[in-house]
VOZASE-464810 format. One line per 2 residues: number of its first residue (from 1); for each residue x, y, z of C-alpha. Coordinates in Angstrom, 1 decimal, padded with zeros to 4 digits, always signed. Layout:
# VOZASE-464810
NUM	X:Y:Z  ...;
# end
This chain:
# VOZASE-464810
1	+002.2:+022.8:+021.5  +000.3:+023.8:+018.4;
3	+002.0:+022.7:+015.3  +002.4:+025.3:+012.6;
5	+001.8:+024.3:+009.0  +004.7:+025.0:+006.7;
7	+002.6:+027.1:+004.3  +001.8:+029.6:+007.1;
9	+005.4:+030.5:+007.7  +007.7:+032.8:+005.9;
11	+011.0:+031.9:+007.5  +011.3:+028.6:+005.8;
13	+011.9:+029.8:+002.3  +015.7:+029.8:+002.6;
15	+018.1:+029.4:-000.2  +019.1:+025.7:-000.5;
17	+022.5:+026.6:-001.7  +023.4:+028.6:+001.4;
19	+025.3:+026.7:+004.1  +023.7:+026.5:+007.5;
21	+025.3:+028.8:+010.0  +025.1:+026.6:+013.1;
23	+022.8:+028.9:+015.1  +019.3:+027.7:+014.4;
25	+016.1:+029.8:+014.6  +014.8:+029.4:+018.2;
27	+011.3:+028.7:+016.9  +012.6:+025.9:+014.7;
29	+014.2:+024.1:+017.6  +011.3:+024.5:+019.9;
31	+008.6:+023.0:+017.7  +007.6:+019.8:+016.0;
33	+006.3:+020.9:+012.7  +003.7:+019.2:+010.6;
35	+004.5:+018.3:+007.0  +001.5:+019.3:+005.0;
37	-000.3:+016.8:+002.8  +000.9:+013.6:+004.4;
39	-002.3:+012.4:+006.0  -004.1:+009.5:+004.2;
41	-007.0:+009.7:+006.6  -010.3:+009.3:+004.9;
43	-012.3:+012.5:+004.8  -015.7:+010.8:+004.8;
45	-016.4:+009.8:+008.4  -019.2:+007.5:+007.2;
47	-016.4:+005.1:+006.2  -015.3:+004.5:+009.8;
49	-015.7:+000.8:+009.5  -013.3:+000.7:+006.6;
51	-010.8:+002.7:+008.6  -011.1:+000.3:+011.5;
53	-010.0:-002.5:+009.2  -006.7:-001.0:+008.4;
55	-003.8:-002.9:+010.1  -001.8:+000.1:+011.3;
57	-002.4:+003.8:+011.7  +000.9:+005.6:+011.9;
59	+002.5:+009.0:+012.8  +005.8:+009.8:+011.2;
61	+008.5:+011.8:+012.9  +011.9:+013.0:+011.6;
63	+014.8:+015.0:+012.8  +016.0:+017.7:+010.4;
65	+019.8:+018.2:+011.0  +021.1:+019.8:+007.8;
67	+020.1:+020.9:+004.4  +017.0:+023.0:+003.6;
69	+013.4:+022.5:+004.7  +012.4:+021.2:+001.2;
71	+014.8:+018.3:+001.5  +013.7:+017.6:+005.1;
73	+010.0:+017.5:+004.0  +011.0:+015.4:+000.9;
75	+012.6:+012.8:+003.1  +009.5:+012.5:+005.3;
77	+007.2:+012.3:+002.2  +009.3:+009.4:+001.0;
79	+008.9:+007.8:+004.4  +005.1:+008.2:+003.9;
81	+005.3:+006.4:+000.6  +007.3:+003.6:+002.2;
83	+004.7:+003.4:+005.0  +001.8:+003.2:+002.5;
85	+003.7:+000.6:+000.5  +003.9:-001.5:+003.7;
87	+000.1:-001.2:+004.1  -000.1:+001.5:+006.7;
89	-002.4:+004.6:+007.0  -000.4:+007.8:+007.5;
91	-002.2:+010.1:+009.9  +000.4:+012.8:+010.6;
93	+004.0:+013.7:+009.7  +006.2:+015.8:+012.0;
95	+009.8:+017.1:+011.7  +012.0:+018.7:+014.4;
97	+015.0:+020.9:+013.9  +018.0:+019.7:+015.9;
99	+021.8:+019.7:+015.6  +021.7:+015.9:+015.9;
101	+019.2:+013.3:+017.0  +018.8:+013.0:+020.8;
103	+020.8:+010.0:+022.0  +018.0:+008.9:+024.4;
105	+014.7:+009.4:+022.6  +015.7:+010.6:+019.1;
107	+013.7:+013.8:+019.4  +014.3:+014.7:+023.0;
109	+012.2:+014.0:+026.1  +010.0:+017.2:+025.8;
111	+009.2:+016.5:+022.2  +008.6:+012.9:+022.9;
113	+005.9:+013.9:+025.4  +004.4:+016.2:+022.7;
115	+004.5:+013.3:+020.2  +002.6:+011.2:+022.7;
117	-000.2:+013.8:+022.7  -000.3:+013.7:+018.9;
119	-000.5:+009.9:+019.0  -003.5:+010.1:+021.4;
121	-005.2:+012.8:+019.4  -004.9:+010.9:+016.1;
123	-005.6:+007.4:+017.5  -002.3:+006.1:+016.0;
125	-001.0:+002.7:+017.0  +002.5:+003.1:+015.6;
127	+005.2:+005.7:+015.3  +007.7:+005.5:+012.5;
129	+011.0:+007.4:+012.8  +012.9:+008.7:+009.7;
131	+016.3:+007.2:+010.6  +017.9:+004.1:+012.1;
133	+017.5:+004.2:+015.9  +019.5:+002.4:+018.4;
135	+017.7:-000.3:+020.5  +017.8:+002.0:+023.6;
137	+016.3:+004.9:+021.6  +013.4:+002.7:+020.4;
139	+012.8:+001.4:+023.9  +012.8:+004.8:+025.6;
141	+010.6:+006.4:+022.9  +008.1:+003.5:+023.2;
143	+008.0:+004.1:+027.0  +006.9:+007.7:+026.4;
145	+004.5:+007.4:+023.5  +003.0:+004.1:+024.7;
147	+002.6:+002.6:+021.2  +004.9:+000.6:+018.9;
149	+007.9:+002.5:+017.6  +009.8:+001.4:+014.5;
151	+012.5:+003.1:+012.4  +013.1:+003.5:+008.7;
153	+015.3:+000.4:+008.5  +012.7:-001.9:+010.0;
155	+010.1:-000.4:+007.6  +012.2:-001.1:+004.5;
157	+012.9:-004.6:+005.7  +009.2:-005.2:+006.1;
159	+008.5:-004.0:+002.6  +011.2:-006.3:+001.2;
161	+009.7:-009.2:+003.2  +006.3:-008.6:+001.6;
163	+007.7:-008.3:-002.0  +010.2:-011.1:-002.1;
165	+009.1:-013.9:-004.4  +012.0:-016.2:-005.3;
167	+013.7:-018.6:-002.9  +016.9:-016.6:-002.9;
169	+015.1:-013.3:-002.4  +013.2:-014.6:+000.6;
171	+016.3:-016.0:+002.1  +018.2:-012.7:+001.6;
173	+015.4:-010.7:+003.3  +015.1:-013.1:+006.2;
175	+018.8:-012.9:+006.8  +018.7:-009.1:+006.7;
177	+015.8:-009.0:+009.2  +017.6:-011.3:+011.6;
179	+020.7:-009.2:+011.5  +018.7:-006.2:+012.3;
181	+016.5:-007.6:+015.0  +019.2:-009.7:+016.8;
183	+020.5:-006.8:+018.9  +017.0:-005.5:+019.4;
185	+015.6:-008.5:+021.3  +014.1:-007.3:+024.5;
187	+015.3:-008.8:+027.8  +017.4:-008.2:+030.9;
189	+020.2:-006.6:+028.9  +023.6:-006.5:+030.6;
191	+022.2:-008.4:+033.6  +022.3:-011.6:+031.4;
193	+026.1:-011.6:+031.5  +026.0:-011.7:+035.3;
195	+024.1:-015.0:+035.5  +026.8:-017.5:+035.9;
197	+024.8:-020.7:+036.0  +026.4:-024.1:+037.1;
199	+026.8:-025.3:+040.6  +026.5:-023.0:+043.5;
201	+030.1:-023.3:+044.6  +031.6:-023.0:+041.1;
203	+034.5:-020.7:+040.5  +032.8:-018.8:+037.8;
205	+030.5:-016.8:+040.1  +030.3:-015.2:+043.4;
207	+027.8:-013.7:+045.8  +024.9:-012.4:+043.7;
209	+026.3:-013.9:+040.5  +024.9:-017.4:+040.7;
211	+021.8:-017.8:+038.6  +019.6:-020.1:+036.5;
213	+022.0:-020.3:+033.5  +020.8:-019.7:+030.0;
215	+017.7:-017.5:+029.8  +015.0:-017.5:+027.2;
217	+016.4:-014.5:+025.4  +019.9:-016.1:+025.3;
219	+018.2:-019.2:+023.8  +016.5:-017.1:+021.2;
221	+019.7:-015.4:+020.2  +021.5:-018.7:+019.9;
223	+018.7:-020.0:+017.7  +018.7:-016.9:+015.5;
225	+022.5:-017.1:+015.0  +022.2:-020.7:+014.0;
227	+019.4:-019.8:+011.5  +021.5:-017.0:+010.2;
229	+024.5:-019.3:+009.6  +022.2:-021.7:+007.7;
231	+020.8:-018.9:+005.5  +024.2:-017.7:+004.7;
233	+025.2:-021.2:+003.5  +022.0:-021.4:+001.4;
235	+022.5:-018.0:-000.2  +026.2:-018.9:-001.0;
237	+025.0:-022.1:-002.7  +022.4:-020.1:-004.8;
239	+025.1:-017.5:-005.6  +027.2:-020.3:-007.2;
241	+024.3:-021.1:-009.6  +024.0:-017.4:-010.4;
243	+027.7:-017.1:-011.0  +027.7:-020.1:-013.3;
245	+025.1:-018.5:-015.5  +027.1:-015.2:-015.6;
247	+030.3:-017.2:-016.5  +028.4:-018.8:-019.4;
249	+027.4:-015.4:-020.7  +031.0:-014.1:-020.3;
251	+032.3:-017.2:-022.3  +029.9:-016.3:-025.1;
253	+031.2:-012.7:-024.8  +027.8:-011.2:-024.7;
255	+028.1:-007.7:-023.1  +026.2:-007.3:-019.9;
257	+024.2:-004.2:-019.1  +022.6:-003.7:-015.7;
259	+019.7:-001.3:-014.9  +020.2:+000.3:-011.6;
261	+018.5:+003.3:-010.0  +016.3:+004.7:-007.3;
263	+013.2:+002.7:-006.4  +010.1:+003.5:-008.5;
265	+012.3:+005.3:-011.1  +010.9:+003.2:-013.9;
267	+013.6:+000.5:-014.2  +011.2:-002.4:-014.9;
269	+009.2:-000.3:-017.4  +012.4:+000.5:-019.2;
271	+013.3:-003.2:-019.3  +009.9:-004.0:-020.8;
273	+010.3:-001.3:-023.4  +013.7:-002.5:-024.5;
275	+013.1:-006.2:-024.4  +009.4:-006.9:-024.1;
277	+010.2:-008.9:-020.9  +006.7:-008.4:-019.4;
279	+008.0:-008.1:-015.9  +005.9:-006.6:-013.1;
281	+005.4:-002.9:-013.4  +003.8:-001.2:-010.4;
283	+003.7:+002.3:-009.1  +005.1:+001.3:-005.7;
285	+008.4:+001.3:-004.0  +010.5:-001.9:-004.2;
287	+008.1:-003.6:-006.7  +011.1:-005.5:-008.0;
289	+013.3:-007.5:-005.7  +014.3:-010.5:-007.8;
291	+016.6:-009.7:-010.8  +015.4:-010.4:-014.3;
293	+017.9:-010.9:-017.2  +016.8:-010.6:-020.8;
295	+018.5:-010.3:-024.2  +018.3:-007.2:-026.3;
297	+020.0:-005.8:-029.4  +021.3:-002.4:-030.6;
299	+020.3:-000.8:-033.9  +023.6:-002.2:-035.4;
301	+022.7:-005.7:-034.4  +024.9:-006.0:-031.3;
303	+023.3:-008.2:-028.8  +023.7:-007.7:-025.0;
305	+022.0:-008.9:-021.8  +019.9:-006.5:-019.8;
307	+019.4:-007.1:-016.0  +016.8:-005.4:-013.9;
309	+017.8:-005.1:-010.3  +016.4:-004.1:-006.9;
311	+015.9:-000.4:-006.5  +017.9:+001.7:-004.1;
313	+016.7:+004.3:-001.6  +018.2:+006.9:+000.7;
315	+019.8:+005.3:+003.7  +019.4:+001.8:+002.3;
317	+019.9:-000.5:+005.3  +023.4:-002.0:+005.3;
319	+021.9:-005.3:+006.3  +020.1:-005.4:+003.0;
321	+023.2:-004.4:+001.0  +025.0:-007.3:+002.6;
323	+022.2:-009.8:+002.2  +021.5:-008.9:-001.4;
325	+025.2:-008.8:-002.3  +025.0:-011.8:-004.6;
327	+022.1:-010.2:-006.4  +023.8:-006.9:-006.7;
329	+026.8:-008.6:-008.3  +024.7:-008.3:-011.5;
331	+025.5:-004.6:-011.3  +029.2:-004.8:-010.2;
333	+030.0:-007.4:-012.9  +028.3:-005.5:-015.7;
335	+030.0:-003.9:-018.6  +027.6:-000.9:-018.5;
337	+025.2:+000.5:-015.9  +022.0:+002.2:-017.0;
339	+021.5:+004.5:-014.0  +017.7:+005.3:-014.3;
341	+016.6:+008.6:-012.7  +013.0:+009.8:-012.1;
343	+013.0:+013.1:-013.9  +009.6:+014.0:-012.4;
345	+010.9:+013.7:-008.9  +011.1:+016.9:-006.8;
347	+014.8:+016.4:-006.0  +016.3:+013.9:-008.6;
349	+019.9:+014.9:-007.7  +019.3:+013.4:-004.3;
351	+018.3:+010.1:-006.0  +021.4:+010.1:-008.1;
353	+023.7:+010.7:-005.0  +021.9:+007.9:-003.0;
355	+022.3:+005.4:-005.9  +026.0:+006.2:-006.4;
357	+026.6:+005.8:-002.7  +025.3:+002.2:-002.9;
359	+027.2:+001.6:-006.1  +030.4:+002.6:-004.3;
361	+029.5:+000.2:-001.4  +029.2:-002.8:-003.7;
363	+032.3:-001.9:-005.8  +030.4:-000.9:-008.9;
365	+031.5:+002.7:-009.0  +034.2:+001.9:-011.6;
367	+031.8:+000.4:-014.1  +030.9:+002.7:-017.1;
369	+027.7:+004.5:-016.3  +025.0:+006.0:-018.6;
371	+022.4:+008.1:-016.8  +018.9:+007.6:-018.2;
373	+016.5:+010.5:-017.2  +013.2:+008.7:-017.3;
375	+009.6:+009.9:-017.1  +010.3:+012.8:-019.5;
377	+006.6:+013.1:-020.3  +005.8:+014.0:-016.7;
379	+009.0:+015.9:-015.9  +009.5:+019.7:-015.6;
381	+011.7:+020.7:-018.7  +013.7:+023.0:-016.4;
383	+014.5:+020.0:-014.2  +015.5:+017.9:-017.2;
385	+017.7:+020.7:-018.5  +019.4:+021.0:-015.0;
387	+020.0:+017.3:-014.9  +021.5:+017.3:-018.4;
389	+024.0:+020.0:-017.4  +024.9:+018.1:-014.3;
391	+025.2:+014.7:-016.1  +026.5:+015.3:-019.6;
393	+026.7:+011.6:-020.3  +022.9:+011.1:-020.1;
395	+019.8:+010.3:-022.3  +016.3:+011.6:-021.8;
397	+013.5:+009.0:-022.3  +010.0:+008.0:-021.4;
399	+009.6:+004.3:-020.8  +005.8:+004.7:-020.9;
401	+005.6:+006.5:-024.3  +008.8:+005.2:-025.9;
403	+010.2:+008.7:-026.5  +014.0:+008.7:-026.6;
405	+014.4:+004.9:-026.6  +016.1:+004.9:-030.0;
407	+018.6:+007.5:-028.7  +019.1:+005.3:-025.7;
409	+019.9:+002.2:-027.8  +022.3:+004.2:-029.8;
411	+024.0:+005.4:-026.7  +024.2:+001.8:-025.3;
413	+025.8:+000.7:-028.6  +028.4:+003.4:-028.3;
415	+029.2:+002.6:-024.6  +029.5:-001.2:-024.9;
417	+033.0:-002.7:-025.0  +034.6:-002.4:-028.4;
419	+034.8:-005.0:-031.1  +038.6:-005.2:-031.5;
421	+039.0:-007.0:-034.9  +037.5:-006.5:-038.4;
423	+037.5:-009.8:-040.4  +036.6:-011.0:-043.9;
425	+036.1:-014.8:-043.8  +034.5:-017.6:-045.9;
427	+032.9:-019.9:-043.4  +031.9:-023.4:-044.7;
429	+028.2:-024.3:-044.5  +029.0:-027.1:-042.0;
431	+030.3:-024.4:-039.6  +027.0:-022.6:-039.2;
433	+027.7:-022.3:-035.5  +030.5:-019.8:-036.2;
435	+028.2:-017.7:-038.4  +025.7:-017.7:-035.6;
437	+028.4:-016.6:-033.1  +029.5:-013.7:-035.4;
439	+025.9:-012.5:-035.5  +025.5:-013.0:-031.7;
441	+028.8:-011.5:-030.5  +029.9:-009.2:-033.3;
443	+028.6:-006.7:-035.8  +028.0:-008.0:-039.3;
445	+028.9:-005.4:-041.9  +028.2:-007.5:-045.0;
447	+027.2:-011.1:-045.7  +027.0:-013.1:-048.9;
449	+026.3:-016.8:-049.7  +028.4:-018.6:-052.3;
451	+028.9:-022.2:-053.4  +031.6:-022.7:-050.9;
453	+030.1:-021.1:-047.9  +029.1:-017.8:-046.2;
455	+031.2:-014.8:-046.8  +031.3:-012.5:-043.8;
457	+032.7:-009.0:-043.3  +032.3:-008.2:-039.6;
459	+033.8:-006.7:-036.5  +034.2:-009.3:-033.7;
461	+035.9:-009.8:-030.3  +039.5:-010.8:-030.3;
463	+038.9:-014.3:-029.1  +036.3:-015.0:-031.8;
465	+038.6:-013.5:-034.5  +041.2:-016.1:-033.5;
467	+038.8:-018.9:-034.3  +037.9:-017.4:-037.7;
469	+041.6:-016.8:-038.8  +041.8:-020.1:-040.7;
471	+038.9:-019.1:-042.9  +040.4:-015.7:-043.8;
473	+042.6:-016.9:-046.7  +039.7:-018.5:-048.5;
475	+037.7:-015.2:-048.4  +040.4:-013.2:-050.2;
# end
């Protein structure tokens, strides 16, 4: 089969808004099609020694089941970015049009044979599939292409394992990897359950069912389950410490704002711009895995905490969502979510939908959300205008240049939980702690120093107003 580049075909410029009719173009279903521009192969053949040092040379393959071709290509381009983030060299990207993935080999036996030819022609040593494959699909596809086959989930887990830095982050990633790989251990499969073990005449077996007992793969599974139980206990203990810190912030009634969004949307850059936190900023997927919490203030002097969290991605593995649940509680427990969107992305609406799917999964879909359209300096104005129409409660910023940050801070101030009580009090000088709390938790409208103490006119939370009541009469 000769793959046909997308740019040489006229029948792929279909309207993305039109629903698919069910009957697919015969040519679409009969061909694996290259996605142009995915190869990171070096053009200069004199650098062959450098290429030989690369750890993995990969071919990407995806199944296009619905939507338009631009979205199908976009998904594979994102897979290419993930592969490069993991340290691989992308040689080729192929997509196939099907109603649904083949239950045996993901792309069908005929296309698997064609994929094997592509692997040989490119010299690839790994195939990465754009989806989560069943253990049987991975095994059957490997048998045909004769090289290692991994899926999107394994790739994302590998990236997380490379980027985790904190003890909690490493434990969470290790747990997610074990949950993923446990059912994918290679062995005798169902035959294991027929090995009875024990004495030959035991009642738990019969002819052909007596065997050597526990096998190597069963031992591995038992050890993995034991390790998983230990990791869950350790993560639970670390989650207690995180909850203690959150409880302390709630007692001080400092509003909590969480930055959430698609990976590489600019969340850490925005945190640095708002707080000067100095956290790692890198043009790579999943550069941030460990949450960072910093303090910031609105133009009116209202303080709040700002938490940077792990980025989301389409089809984020459920193992990661579960393992990172204690970290993601920074989002679900927040008073406000800054949902950062990459305005320069080719399909930012898909990013928004993917992030909201994860927010629903972690129970954060009821938290007040402010959409922040980032990278305005690199975005198409028409795309930004389209997003503003789709998301009326949004702010356009550039974390790199600082454009729109003042508007963002004003929007945050308006979206934070209200200050219920307006007070006028005379606080004695020996109660400077109360004055500090008013500045920390409330909004000071006026302040004056007299011989008796500090006169404050402020808006404060209800609980703090109760502590200030006894100083109200002296201020009149």
